[in-house]
VOPAGU-2260 file (C-alpha; in pm, 1 decimal, decimal comma):
REM VOPAGU-2260
SITE   aa  ch    i         X         Y         Z
SITE  MET   A    0       0,0       0,0       0,0
SITE  THR   A    1     143,7     333,5    -108,0
SITE  ASN   A    2      77,6     628,9     113,4
SITE  HIS   A    3     -31,3     947,3     -62,0
SITE  GLU   A    4     -52,1    1172,7     237,6
SITE  THR   A    5     275,4    1227,8     417,5
SITE  THR   A    6     249,6    1561,5     588,6
SITE  HIS   A    7     -85,2    1552,4     766,5
SITE  GLU   A    8      34,4    1355,8    1066,6
SITE  ALA   A    9     347,2    1562,3    1127,5
SITE  THR   A   10     141,6    1875,0    1178,1
SITE  ALA   A   11    -185,2    1730,6    1307,5
SITE  THR   A   12    -112,0    1785,6    1674,0
SITE  GLU   A   13       6,4    2139,4    1617,8
SITE  GLY   A   14    -305,7    2215,7    1412,8
SITE  GLN   A   15    -534,9    2079,4    1681,6
SITE  GLU   A   16    -362,0    2278,9    1954,0
SITE  THR   A   17    -392,3    2608,1    1770,2
SITE  THR   A   18    -741,7    2562,6    1622,5
SITE  ASN   A   19    -902,7    2298,8    1843,5
SITE  GLN   A   20   -1027,9    2143,4    1518,1
SITE  THR   A   21    -941,9    1821,8    1337,7
SITE  PHE   A   22    -842,6    1779,2     977,3
SITE  PRO   A   23   -1145,3    1645,4     781,9
SITE  PHE   A   24   -1141,7    1270,1     721,7
SITE  THR   A   25   -1260,6    1311,8     363,8
SITE  ALA   A   26    -982,5    1562,8     291,3
SITE  ILE   A   27    -706,3    1307,5     347,2
SITE  VAL   A   28    -546,6    1246,5       9,8
SITE  ASP   A   29    -586,4     889,5    -120,2
SITE  GLN   A   30    -498,0     644,2     163,0
SITE  GLU   A   31    -799,4     441,3      56,3
SITE  GLU   A   32    -707,1     116,3     230,7
SITE  MET   A   33    -637,0     283,9     563,5
SITE  LYS   A   34    -958,1     484,8     547,7
SITE  ARG   A   35   -1154,5     174,8     446,0
SITE  ALA   A   36   -1020,6     -23,3     742,5
SITE  LEU   A   37   -1116,7     254,4     985,2
SITE  VAL   A   38   -1465,8     296,8     842,2
SITE  LEU   A   39   -1532,4     -78,5     842,6
SITE  ASN   A   40   -1443,4     -99,2    1212,1
SITE  ALA   A   41   -1664,3     200,4    1283,0
SITE  ILE   A   42   -1957,6      26,1    1114,9
SITE  ASN   A   43   -1884,3    -310,9    1273,1
SITE  PRO   A   44   -1655,6    -306,2    1580,4
SITE  ASP   A   45   -1688,2    -687,2    1594,1
SITE  ILE   A   46   -1423,4    -694,2    1320,9
SITE  GLY   A   47   -1176,7    -656,2    1605,9
SITE  GLY   A   48    -996,4    -326,4    1563,6
SITE  VAL   A   49    -734,9    -204,3    1319,9
SITE  LEU   A   50    -359,2    -165,2    1343,7
SITE  ILE   A   51    -196,5      89,2    1112,9
SITE  ARG   A   52     175,1      40,1    1052,6
SITE  GLY   A   53     392,4     300,1     885,2
SITE  GLU   A   54     687,9     532,7     918,3
SITE  ARG   A   55     659,1     873,3    1079,7
SITE  GLY   A   56     459,3    1135,0     891,1
SITE  THR   A   57     223,9     896,4     711,2
SITE  ALA   A   58    -107,6    1041,1     836,0
SITE  LYS   A   59    -178,6     758,4    1079,2
SITE  SER   A   60    -270,0     976,7    1375,0
SITE  THR   A   61    -451,5    1231,8    1158,5
SITE  ALA   A   62    -678,3     965,9    1010,2
SITE  VAL   A   63    -762,8     816,2    1348,5
SITE  ARG   A   64    -849,7    1150,2    1506,9
SITE  ALA   A   65   -1049,1    1254,1    1201,2
SITE  LEU   A   66   -1259,6     936,8    1212,4
SITE  ALA   A   67   -1466,4    1051,9    1512,3
SITE  ASP   A   68   -1584,9    1351,4    1311,6
SITE  VAL   A   69   -1769,6    1132,4    1059,2
SITE  LEU   A   70   -1935,1     904,1    1313,6
SITE  PRO   A   71   -2291,3     971,9    1429,1
SITE  ASP   A   72   -2366,9    1118,2    1770,1
SITE  HIS   A   73   -2515,2     877,4    2022,4
SITE  GLU   A   74   -2747,6     903,5    2319,4
SITE  VAL   A   75   -2604,3     824,8    2663,4
SITE  VAL   A   76   -2718,4     811,4    3024,9
SITE  SER   A   77   -2590,3    1152,5    3128,3
SITE  ASP   A   78   -2479,9    1065,0    3483,4
SITE  CYS   A   79   -2329,9     723,8    3401,5
SITE  PRO   A   80   -1946,7     704,1    3394,0
SITE  TYR   A   81   -1968,4     448,5    3111,2
SITE  GLY   A   82   -2205,3     642,2    2885,4
SITE  CYS   A   83   -2454,5     354,4    2873,6
SITE  PRO   A   84   -2717,7     350,7    2596,7
SITE  PRO   A   85   -3044,5     449,1    2769,0
SITE  ASN   A   86   -3261,9     230,8    2544,6
SITE  ASP   A   87   -3055,1     -88,6    2534,2
SITE  TYR   A   88   -3087,1    -278,4    2862,6
SITE  GLU   A   89   -2847,1    -556,9    2760,2
SITE  ARG   A   90   -2561,6    -311,5    2700,2
SITE  MET   A   91   -2605,7    -120,1    3025,9
SITE  CYS   A   92   -2383,4    -138,0    3331,0
SITE  SER   A   93   -2523,0    -302,4    3645,7
SITE  ASP   A   94   -2605,1      33,6    3809,9
SITE  CYS   A   95   -2812,5     153,4    3512,7
SITE  ARG   A   96   -2994,6    -180,9    3501,2
SITE  GLU   A   97   -3078,9    -154,6    3870,4
SITE  ARG   A   98   -3215,6     195,0    3817,6
SITE  VAL   A   99   -3431,0      77,2    3525,8
SITE  ASP   A  100   -3554,4    -220,5    3728,9
SITE  ALA   A  101   -3650,6      20,1    4007,7
SITE  GLY   A  102   -3863,3     216,5    3761,8
SITE  GLU   A  103   -3635,6     521,6    3744,6
SITE  GLU   A  104   -3633,9     731,6    3429,5
SITE  LEU   A  105   -3270,8     768,8    3330,0
SITE  PRO   A  106   -3144,5    1118,7    3241,7
SITE  THR   A  107   -3002,8    1133,2    2889,7
SITE  ARG   A  108   -2802,5    1352,1    2659,2
SITE  THR   A  109   -2664,8    1325,3    2308,8
SITE  GLN   A  110   -2289,9    1341,5    2263,2
SITE  PRO   A  111   -2042,6    1296,5    1977,1
SITE  MET   A  112   -1801,8    1006,3    1946,3
SITE  ARG   A  113   -1462,8    1080,0    2103,5
SITE  VAL   A  114   -1108,1     959,0    2056,8
SITE  VAL   A  115    -976,9     838,9    2393,6
SITE  ASP   A  116    -597,7     820,7    2408,7
SITE  LEU   A  117    -410,9     553,8    2600,2
SITE  PRO   A  118     -69,7     685,9    2713,0
SITE  LEU   A  119     229,4     454,0    2680,4
SITE  ASN   A  120     315,3     497,3    3047,7
SITE  ALA   A  121     -35,4     412,7    3171,7
SITE  SER   A  122     -42,6     161,1    3456,9
SITE  GLU   A  123    -277,3    -136,4    3455,2
SITE  ASP   A  124    -497,1      29,9    3720,1
SITE  ARG   A  125    -517,5     344,9    3509,1
SITE  VAL   A  126    -628,5     135,3    3210,9
SITE  VAL   A  127    -875,5    -107,3    3368,3
SITE  GLY   A  128    -970,5      88,1    3681,3
SITE  SER   A  129    -912,5      10,6    4047,1
SITE  ILE   A  130   -1110,3    -135,3    4337,5
SITE  ASP   A  131   -1091,0      11,5    4688,1
SITE  LEU   A  132   -1010,4    -316,0    4865,8
SITE  GLU   A  133   -1008,5    -163,0    5214,0
SITE  ARG   A  134   -1360,5     -32,2    5175,3
SITE  ALA   A  135   -1473,8    -358,0    5018,8
SITE  VAL   A  136   -1344,7    -557,6    5316,4
SITE  GLN   A  137   -1448,0    -319,2    5595,7
SITE  GLU   A  138   -1782,8    -197,5    5465,2
SITE  GLY   A  139   -1875,7    -468,9    5217,5
SITE  GLU   A  140   -1908,1    -213,0    4937,7
SITE  ARG   A  141   -1734,9    -236,3    4602,5
SITE  GLN   A  142   -1593,0     110,3    4540,4
SITE  PHE   A  143   -1467,2     116,9    4182,0
SITE  GLU   A  144   -1258,2     393,5    4026,6
SITE  PRO   A  145   -1317,4     378,5    3648,2
SITE  GLY   A  146   -1017,0     372,2    3416,1
SITE  ILE   A  147    -948,0     442,0    3050,0
SITE  LEU   A  148   -1155,9     144,4    2935,2
SITE  ALA   A  149   -1459,3     295,9    3106,2
SITE  GLU   A  150   -1400,2     627,0    2930,5
SITE  ALA   A  151   -1357,1     446,9    2599,0
SITE  ASN   A  152   -1692,1     266,8    2615,6
SITE  ARG   A  153   -1886,9     348,5    2297,4
SITE  ASN   A  154   -1597,2     561,9    2171,2
SITE  ILE   A  155   -1267,6     515,8    1985,8
SITE  LEU   A  156    -974,6     388,9    2192,1
SITE  TYR   A  157    -651,4     504,5    2030,4
SITE  VAL   A  158    -310,2     362,3    2116,3
SITE  ASP   A  159     -23,6     535,7    1941,6
SITE  GLU   A  160     303,5     339,2    1927,0
SITE  VAL   A  161     117,6      30,4    2043,5
SITE  ASN   A  162     429,7    -177,6    1977,4
SITE  LEU   A  163     600,1       5,3    2265,7
SITE  LEU   A  164     317,9     -69,8    2508,7
SITE  ASP   A  165     366,8    -343,8    2767,0
SITE  ASP   A  166     247,0    -676,8    2623,5
SITE  HIS   A  167      26,9    -737,5    2927,0
SITE  ILE   A  168    -157,2    -408,0    2872,5
SITE  VAL   A  169    -205,4    -494,0    2504,3
SITE  ASP   A  170    -350,5    -829,2    2612,8
SITE  VAL   A  171    -593,4    -651,2    2845,6
SITE  LEU   A  172    -706,5    -416,9    2567,2
SITE  LEU   A  173    -758,7    -697,9    2318,5
SITE  ASP   A  174    -947,1    -907,1    2574,5
SITE  ALA   A  175   -1181,1    -618,9    2654,5
SITE  ALA   A  176   -1230,8    -542,4    2284,7
SITE  ALA   A  177   -1320,2    -906,4    2213,6
SITE  MET   A  178   -1558,6    -946,2    2508,3
SITE  GLY   A  179   -1715,8    -601,4    2504,3
SITE  GLU   A  180   -1665,9    -568,6    2878,4
SITE  ASN   A  181   -1390,8    -502,6    3130,0
SITE  ILE   A  182   -1350,1    -735,2    3427,5
SITE  VAL   A  183   -1135,1    -624,7    3720,9
SITE  GLU   A  184   -1044,7    -876,0    3990,3
SITE  ARG   A  185    -843,7    -794,1    4301,0
SITE  GLU   A  186    -802,0   -1019,6    4606,1
SITE  GLY   A  187   -1128,4   -1204,0    4551,1
SITE  VAL   A  188   -1323,0    -885,9    4475,4
SITE  SER   A  189   -1443,6    -842,5    4118,3
SITE  PHE   A  190   -1614,6    -569,3    3918,4
SITE  ARG   A  191   -1725,1    -556,5    3556,4
SITE  HIS   A  192   -1856,2    -288,6    3324,9
SITE  PRO   A  193   -1929,0    -252,3    2952,1
SITE  ALA   A  194   -1625,4    -172,0    2736,6
SITE  GLU   A  195   -1737,5    -157,8    2375,9
SITE  PHE   A  196   -1497,9      50,1    2172,2
SITE  ILE   A  197   -1338,1      82,9    1832,4
SITE  LEU   A  198    -977,5     -16,9    1895,4
SITE  VAL   A  199    -718,0     155,9    1677,9
SITE  GLY   A  200    -344,3     115,1    1715,7
SITE  THR   A  201     -67,7     282,5    1519,9
SITE  MET   A  202     301,7     204,0    1512,8
SITE  ASN   A  203     629,5     259,1    1334,2
SITE  PRO   A  204     775,4     -84,8    1248,7
SITE  GLU   A  205    1126,5      61,1    1265,6
SITE  GLU   A  206    1079,9      88,8    1642,5
SITE  GLY   A  207     996,1    -279,2    1687,5
SITE  ASP   A  208     703,9    -507,0    1606,1
SITE  LEU   A  209     425,8    -668,7    1803,6
SITE  ARG   A  210     455,4   -1032,4    1901,5
SITE  PRO   A  211     278,2   -1255,1    1642,4
SITE  GLN   A  212      30,1   -1369,5    1908,1
SITE  LEU   A  213     -79,6   -1009,3    1966,2
SITE  LEU   A  214     -65,4    -912,8    1600,3
SITE  ASP   A  215    -302,0   -1198,5    1513,6
SITE  ARG   A  216    -564,5   -1063,1    1751,1
SITE  PHE   A  217    -605,2    -734,6    1562,4
SITE  GLY   A  218    -887,9    -775,6    1315,1
SITE  LEU   A  219    -734,5    -569,4    1035,5
SITE  VAL   A  220    -379,6    -449,7     972,0
SITE  VAL   A  221    -288,7    -186,8     712,9
SITE  ASP   A  222      62,3     -87,7     605,7
SITE  VAL   A  223     126,0     266,5     483,3
SITE  ALA   A  224     443,4     409,9     332,3
SITE  GLY   A  225     585,1     735,9     201,5
SITE  VAL   A  226     462,5     906,6    -115,3
SITE  ASN   A  227     670,6     925,8    -432,5
SITE  GLU   A  228     429,8    1099,4    -670,3
SITE  VAL   A  229     477,1    1469,2    -736,4
SITE  ASP   A  230     110,2    1559,2    -793,8
SITE  ASP   A  231       2,5    1391,0    -473,1
SITE  ARG   A  232     270,1    1564,9    -270,3
SITE  VAL   A  233     162,8    1900,0    -411,8
SITE  GLU   A  234    -202,8    1828,5    -329,3
SITE  ILE   A  235    -111,2    1724,6      23,9
SITE  SER   A  236      88,3    2038,4      94,4
SITE  GLN   A  237    -178,2    2263,1     -57,6
SITE  ARG   A  238    -455,0    2114,3     154,9
SITE  ARG   A  239    -240,8    2132,8     464,9
SITE  ALA   A  240    -158,5    2497,2     397,1
SITE  ALA   A  241    -525,4    2580,6     339,7
SITE  PHE   A  242    -623,7    2410,7     665,2
SITE  ASP   A  243    -354,7    2588,9     865,2
SITE  ALA   A  244    -446,5    2925,7     714,6
SITE  ASP   A  245    -819,5    2900,4     788,8
SITE  PRO   A  246    -936,6    2576,1     954,1
SITE  ASP   A  247   -1302,4    2682,6     966,3
SITE  ALA   A  248   -1316,0    2766,0     597,2
SITE  PHE   A  249   -1131,8    2447,3     505,7
SITE  ARG   A  250   -1365,5    2232,5     715,4
SITE  ALA   A  251   -1665,8    2410,1     563,7
SITE  GLU   A  252   -1536,5    2314,7     219,0
SITE  TYR   A  253   -1551,5    1947,0     314,3
SITE  ALA   A  254   -1867,0    1964,9     527,3
SITE  GLY   A  255   -2078,9    1813,4     250,6
SITE  THR   A  256   -1857,1    1510,2     195,1
SITE  GLN   A  257   -1825,5    1463,9     570,5
SITE  ARG   A  258   -2206,1    1456,3     606,1
SITE  GLU   A  259   -2237,4    1213,3     315,6
SITE  LEU   A  260   -1986,6     973,7     468,3
SITE  ARG   A  261   -2157,1     994,1     807,6
SITE  ALA   A  262   -2491,5     913,1     644,9
SITE  ASP   A  263   -2335,7     621,2     455,6
SITE  ILE   A  264   -2195,0     481,7     780,9
SITE  VAL   A  265   -2534,2     505,9     954,7
SITE  THR   A  266   -2704,9     335,6     660,0
SITE  ALA   A  267   -2442,2      61,3     653,0
SITE  GLU   A  268   -2493,2      -6,6    1026,5
SITE  GLU   A  269   -2864,5     -47,8     964,2
SITE  ARG   A  270   -2813,4    -266,7     656,3
SITE  LEU   A  271   -2542,2    -493,6     799,0
SITE  PRO   A  272   -2765,9    -745,5     983,7
SITE  ASP   A  273   -2940,8    -828,2     655,7
SITE  VAL   A  274   -2625,5    -874,7     442,8
SITE  THR   A  275   -2578,3   -1239,9     350,0
SITE  LEU   A  276   -2269,3   -1445,2     269,5
SITE  ASP   A  277   -2351,3   -1757,5      69,7
SITE  ASP   A  278   -2185,3   -2097,4      78,0
SITE  ALA   A  279   -1967,6   -2032,8    -226,9
SITE  ILE   A  280   -1811,4   -1722,1     -69,8
SITE  ALA   A  281   -1770,8   -1905,5     261,2
SITE  ARG   A  282   -1579,8   -2178,1      74,5
SITE  LEU   A  283   -1364,5   -1913,8     -94,9
SITE  ILE   A  284   -1272,2   -1765,2     243,0
SITE  ALA   A  285   -1203,4   -2103,5     399,2
SITE  GLY   A  286    -999,0   -2212,5      97,4
SITE  MET   A  287    -783,8   -1901,3     115,9
SITE  ASN   A  288    -708,3   -1954,0     484,5
SITE  ILE   A  289    -617,3   -2316,7     419,2
SITE  GLU   A  290    -389,6   -2234,4     125,4
SITE  LEU   A  291    -221,8   -1956,6     322,7
SITE  ASP   A  292    -176,3   -2190,4     620,9
SITE  VAL   A  293    -340,9   -1943,3     860,1
SITE  ASP   A  294    -354,4   -2085,7    1212,8
SITE  GLY   A  295    -687,0   -2105,9    1393,6
SITE  HIS   A  296   -1011,3   -1952,2    1271,0
SITE  ARG   A  297    -962,0   -1580,2    1335,6
SITE  GLY   A  298    -869,5   -1526,6     971,8
SITE  ASP   A  299   -1190,2   -1689,8     845,9
SITE  ILE   A  300   -1410,8   -1505,8    1094,9
SITE  THR   A  301   -1250,3   -1165,6    1038,2
SITE  LEU   A  302   -1257,6   -1194,0     659,5
SITE  ARG   A  303   -1625,3   -1291,7     667,1
SITE  ARG   A  304   -1711,0    -995,8     892,0
SITE  ALA   A  305   -1505,6    -749,7     689,2
SITE  ALA   A  306   -1653,8    -868,3     357,6
SITE  ARG   A  307   -2011,5    -840,5     487,5
SITE  THR   A  308   -1940,1    -497,1     633,4
SITE  LEU   A  309   -1788,6    -368,1     309,9
SITE  ALA   A  310   -2090,3    -499,2     120,3
SITE  ALA   A  311   -2319,7    -314,0     361,2
SITE  PHE   A  312   -2117,3       5,2     320,3
SITE  GLU   A  313   -2136,3     -17,3     -58,7
SITE  GLY   A  314   -2510,2     -86,0     -61,6
SITE  ASP   A  315   -2497,4    -454,0    -155,0
SITE  SER   A  316   -2725,9    -716,4      -7,2
SITE  GLU   A  317   -2463,8    -991,7      -8,1
SITE  ALA   A  318   -2087,8   -1031,7      13,4
SITE  SER   A  319   -1921,0   -1127,7    -313,9
SITE  ALA   A  320   -1582,4   -1241,7    -435,6
SITE  ARG   A  321   -1512,8    -877,0    -519,9
SITE  THR   A  322   -1573,2    -759,1    -164,5
SITE  VAL   A  323   -1362,9   -1046,6     -29,4
SITE  ARG   A  324   -1076,2    -944,4    -257,4
SITE  ARG   A  325   -1086,4    -583,6    -137,8
SITE  VAL   A  326   -1049,9    -672,7     229,8
SITE  ALA   A  327    -839,8    -989,6     196,9
SITE  ARG   A  328    -496,0    -839,0     252,6
SITE  MET   A  329    -587,7    -631,9     555,4
SITE  SER   A  330    -764,5    -933,6     708,3
SITE  LEU   A  331    -504,9   -1203,7     643,4
SITE  GLU   A  332    -159,0   -1074,8     556,5
SITE  HIS   A  333     -53,0   -1020,4     918,5
SITE  ARG   A  334    -155,5   -1376,4    1005,3
SITE  LEU   A  335      74,1   -1548,7     757,1
SITE  GLN   A  336     345,7   -1775,9     890,0
SITE  ARG   A  337     695,4   -1651,9     806,6
SITE  LEU   A  338     958,7   -1922,8     814,0
SITE  PRO   A  339    1326,6   -1840,2     883,8
SITE  PHE   A  340    1521,3   -1762,3     564,7
SITE  GLU   A  341    1200,6   -1781,5     361,3
SITE  GLU   A  342    1281,4   -1614,5      28,4
SITE  GLU   A  343     930,8   -1573,9    -111,5
SITE  GLU   A  344     635,4   -1452,5      88,9
SITE  GLN   A  345     290,1   -1588,6      14,9
SITE  ASP   A  346      75,3   -1335,3    -165,0
SITE  VAL   A  347    -279,9   -1309,1     -35,6
SITE  LEU   A  348    -429,2   -1185,6    -362,9
SITE  SER   A  349    -252,2   -1452,4    -571,2
SITE  VAL   A  350    -407,2   -1716,5    -346,4
SITE  PHE   A  351    -745,3   -1540,1    -372,9
SITE  HIS   A  352    -737,7   -1561,4    -753,5
SITE  GLU   A  353    -622,1   -1922,9    -745,0
SITE  VAL   A  354    -897,5   -2036,1    -508,2
SITE  ARG   A  355   -1158,5   -1827,7    -689,4
SITE  ARG   A  356   -1072,4   -1997,8   -1019,4
SITE  GLU   A  357   -1088,3   -2342,2    -858,5
SITE  LEU   A  358   -1437,2   -2263,6    -729,0
SITE  GLY   A  359   -1548,4   -2105,1   -1057,3
SITE  LEU   A  360   -1647,9   -1777,2    -896,0
SITE  GLU   A  361   -1683,3   -1441,9   -1064,3
SITE  ASP   A  362   -1474,2   -1162,0    -908,8
């Protein structure tokens, strides 16, 4: 994947500090695969998050922070630390459920999606929250201090330089993302709360990689690189200059495309449950994972979810070989087994075409 937007990230933080505004998601030049991976996870967080790998200055952070701007606002219980959905009992925390059971009318407000940052130096208690053990023992009450996972519920959880984060913390994040809840256990005292979030990690491979076991647990992985095309570099610098000169005017210029993308995401969320994936496409996905020697079933499950989600986003009623092809690399490439001194790497798309031909499917 070639990156066509090298300067956004380098100046994103500075731009946000001076204008308190984010660069529009739809104004990011090219970067189609990265943007697709982010949007698919926004539509269907069950895909399992996305990891974006690339050198410095490749718009990783800019794209992540811009994503929240094109996601729909959501209604929350206004005095709940987890932002529970007031009309979805199954997704509420225990306190909100108790209040509903007691006949209380929950106070509500509408709020936008947020990007919640996880600092590299965050302790486990800061991430998962902490239990006041002394109070629990002496008074029999579970006093819980919410952590970052509580704040991230129903938002975007962003981990920059995730490869530099302690492996145990990464495990905790991935566990919570998979289960949709955070469970804290200390000295026989336990507490749980909802933790549904869109997990996004970014990293520079030059600073070290994730262990394969952790890498495999990210739903999608996208690699971005530096731009080498003159016209694209000119377009990037011109847009960046226009944004820095007048952020409000620049954002107004892209307001229409931002609204359109937000509407498409909402429609895709509504359409997704009805998108089908027939037996032939299921066999294509299974055949690819077998040919690529992908361990376990995460590859099959993720590719199925990503293909159905892309179909929903593009207005199709069923996943096809074409939609499988467009999400195959980001779903499977990071799961391939690399043997020592292996000269040739398996190519996901070559295997796709081979299996598709064997099954007689149209792309």
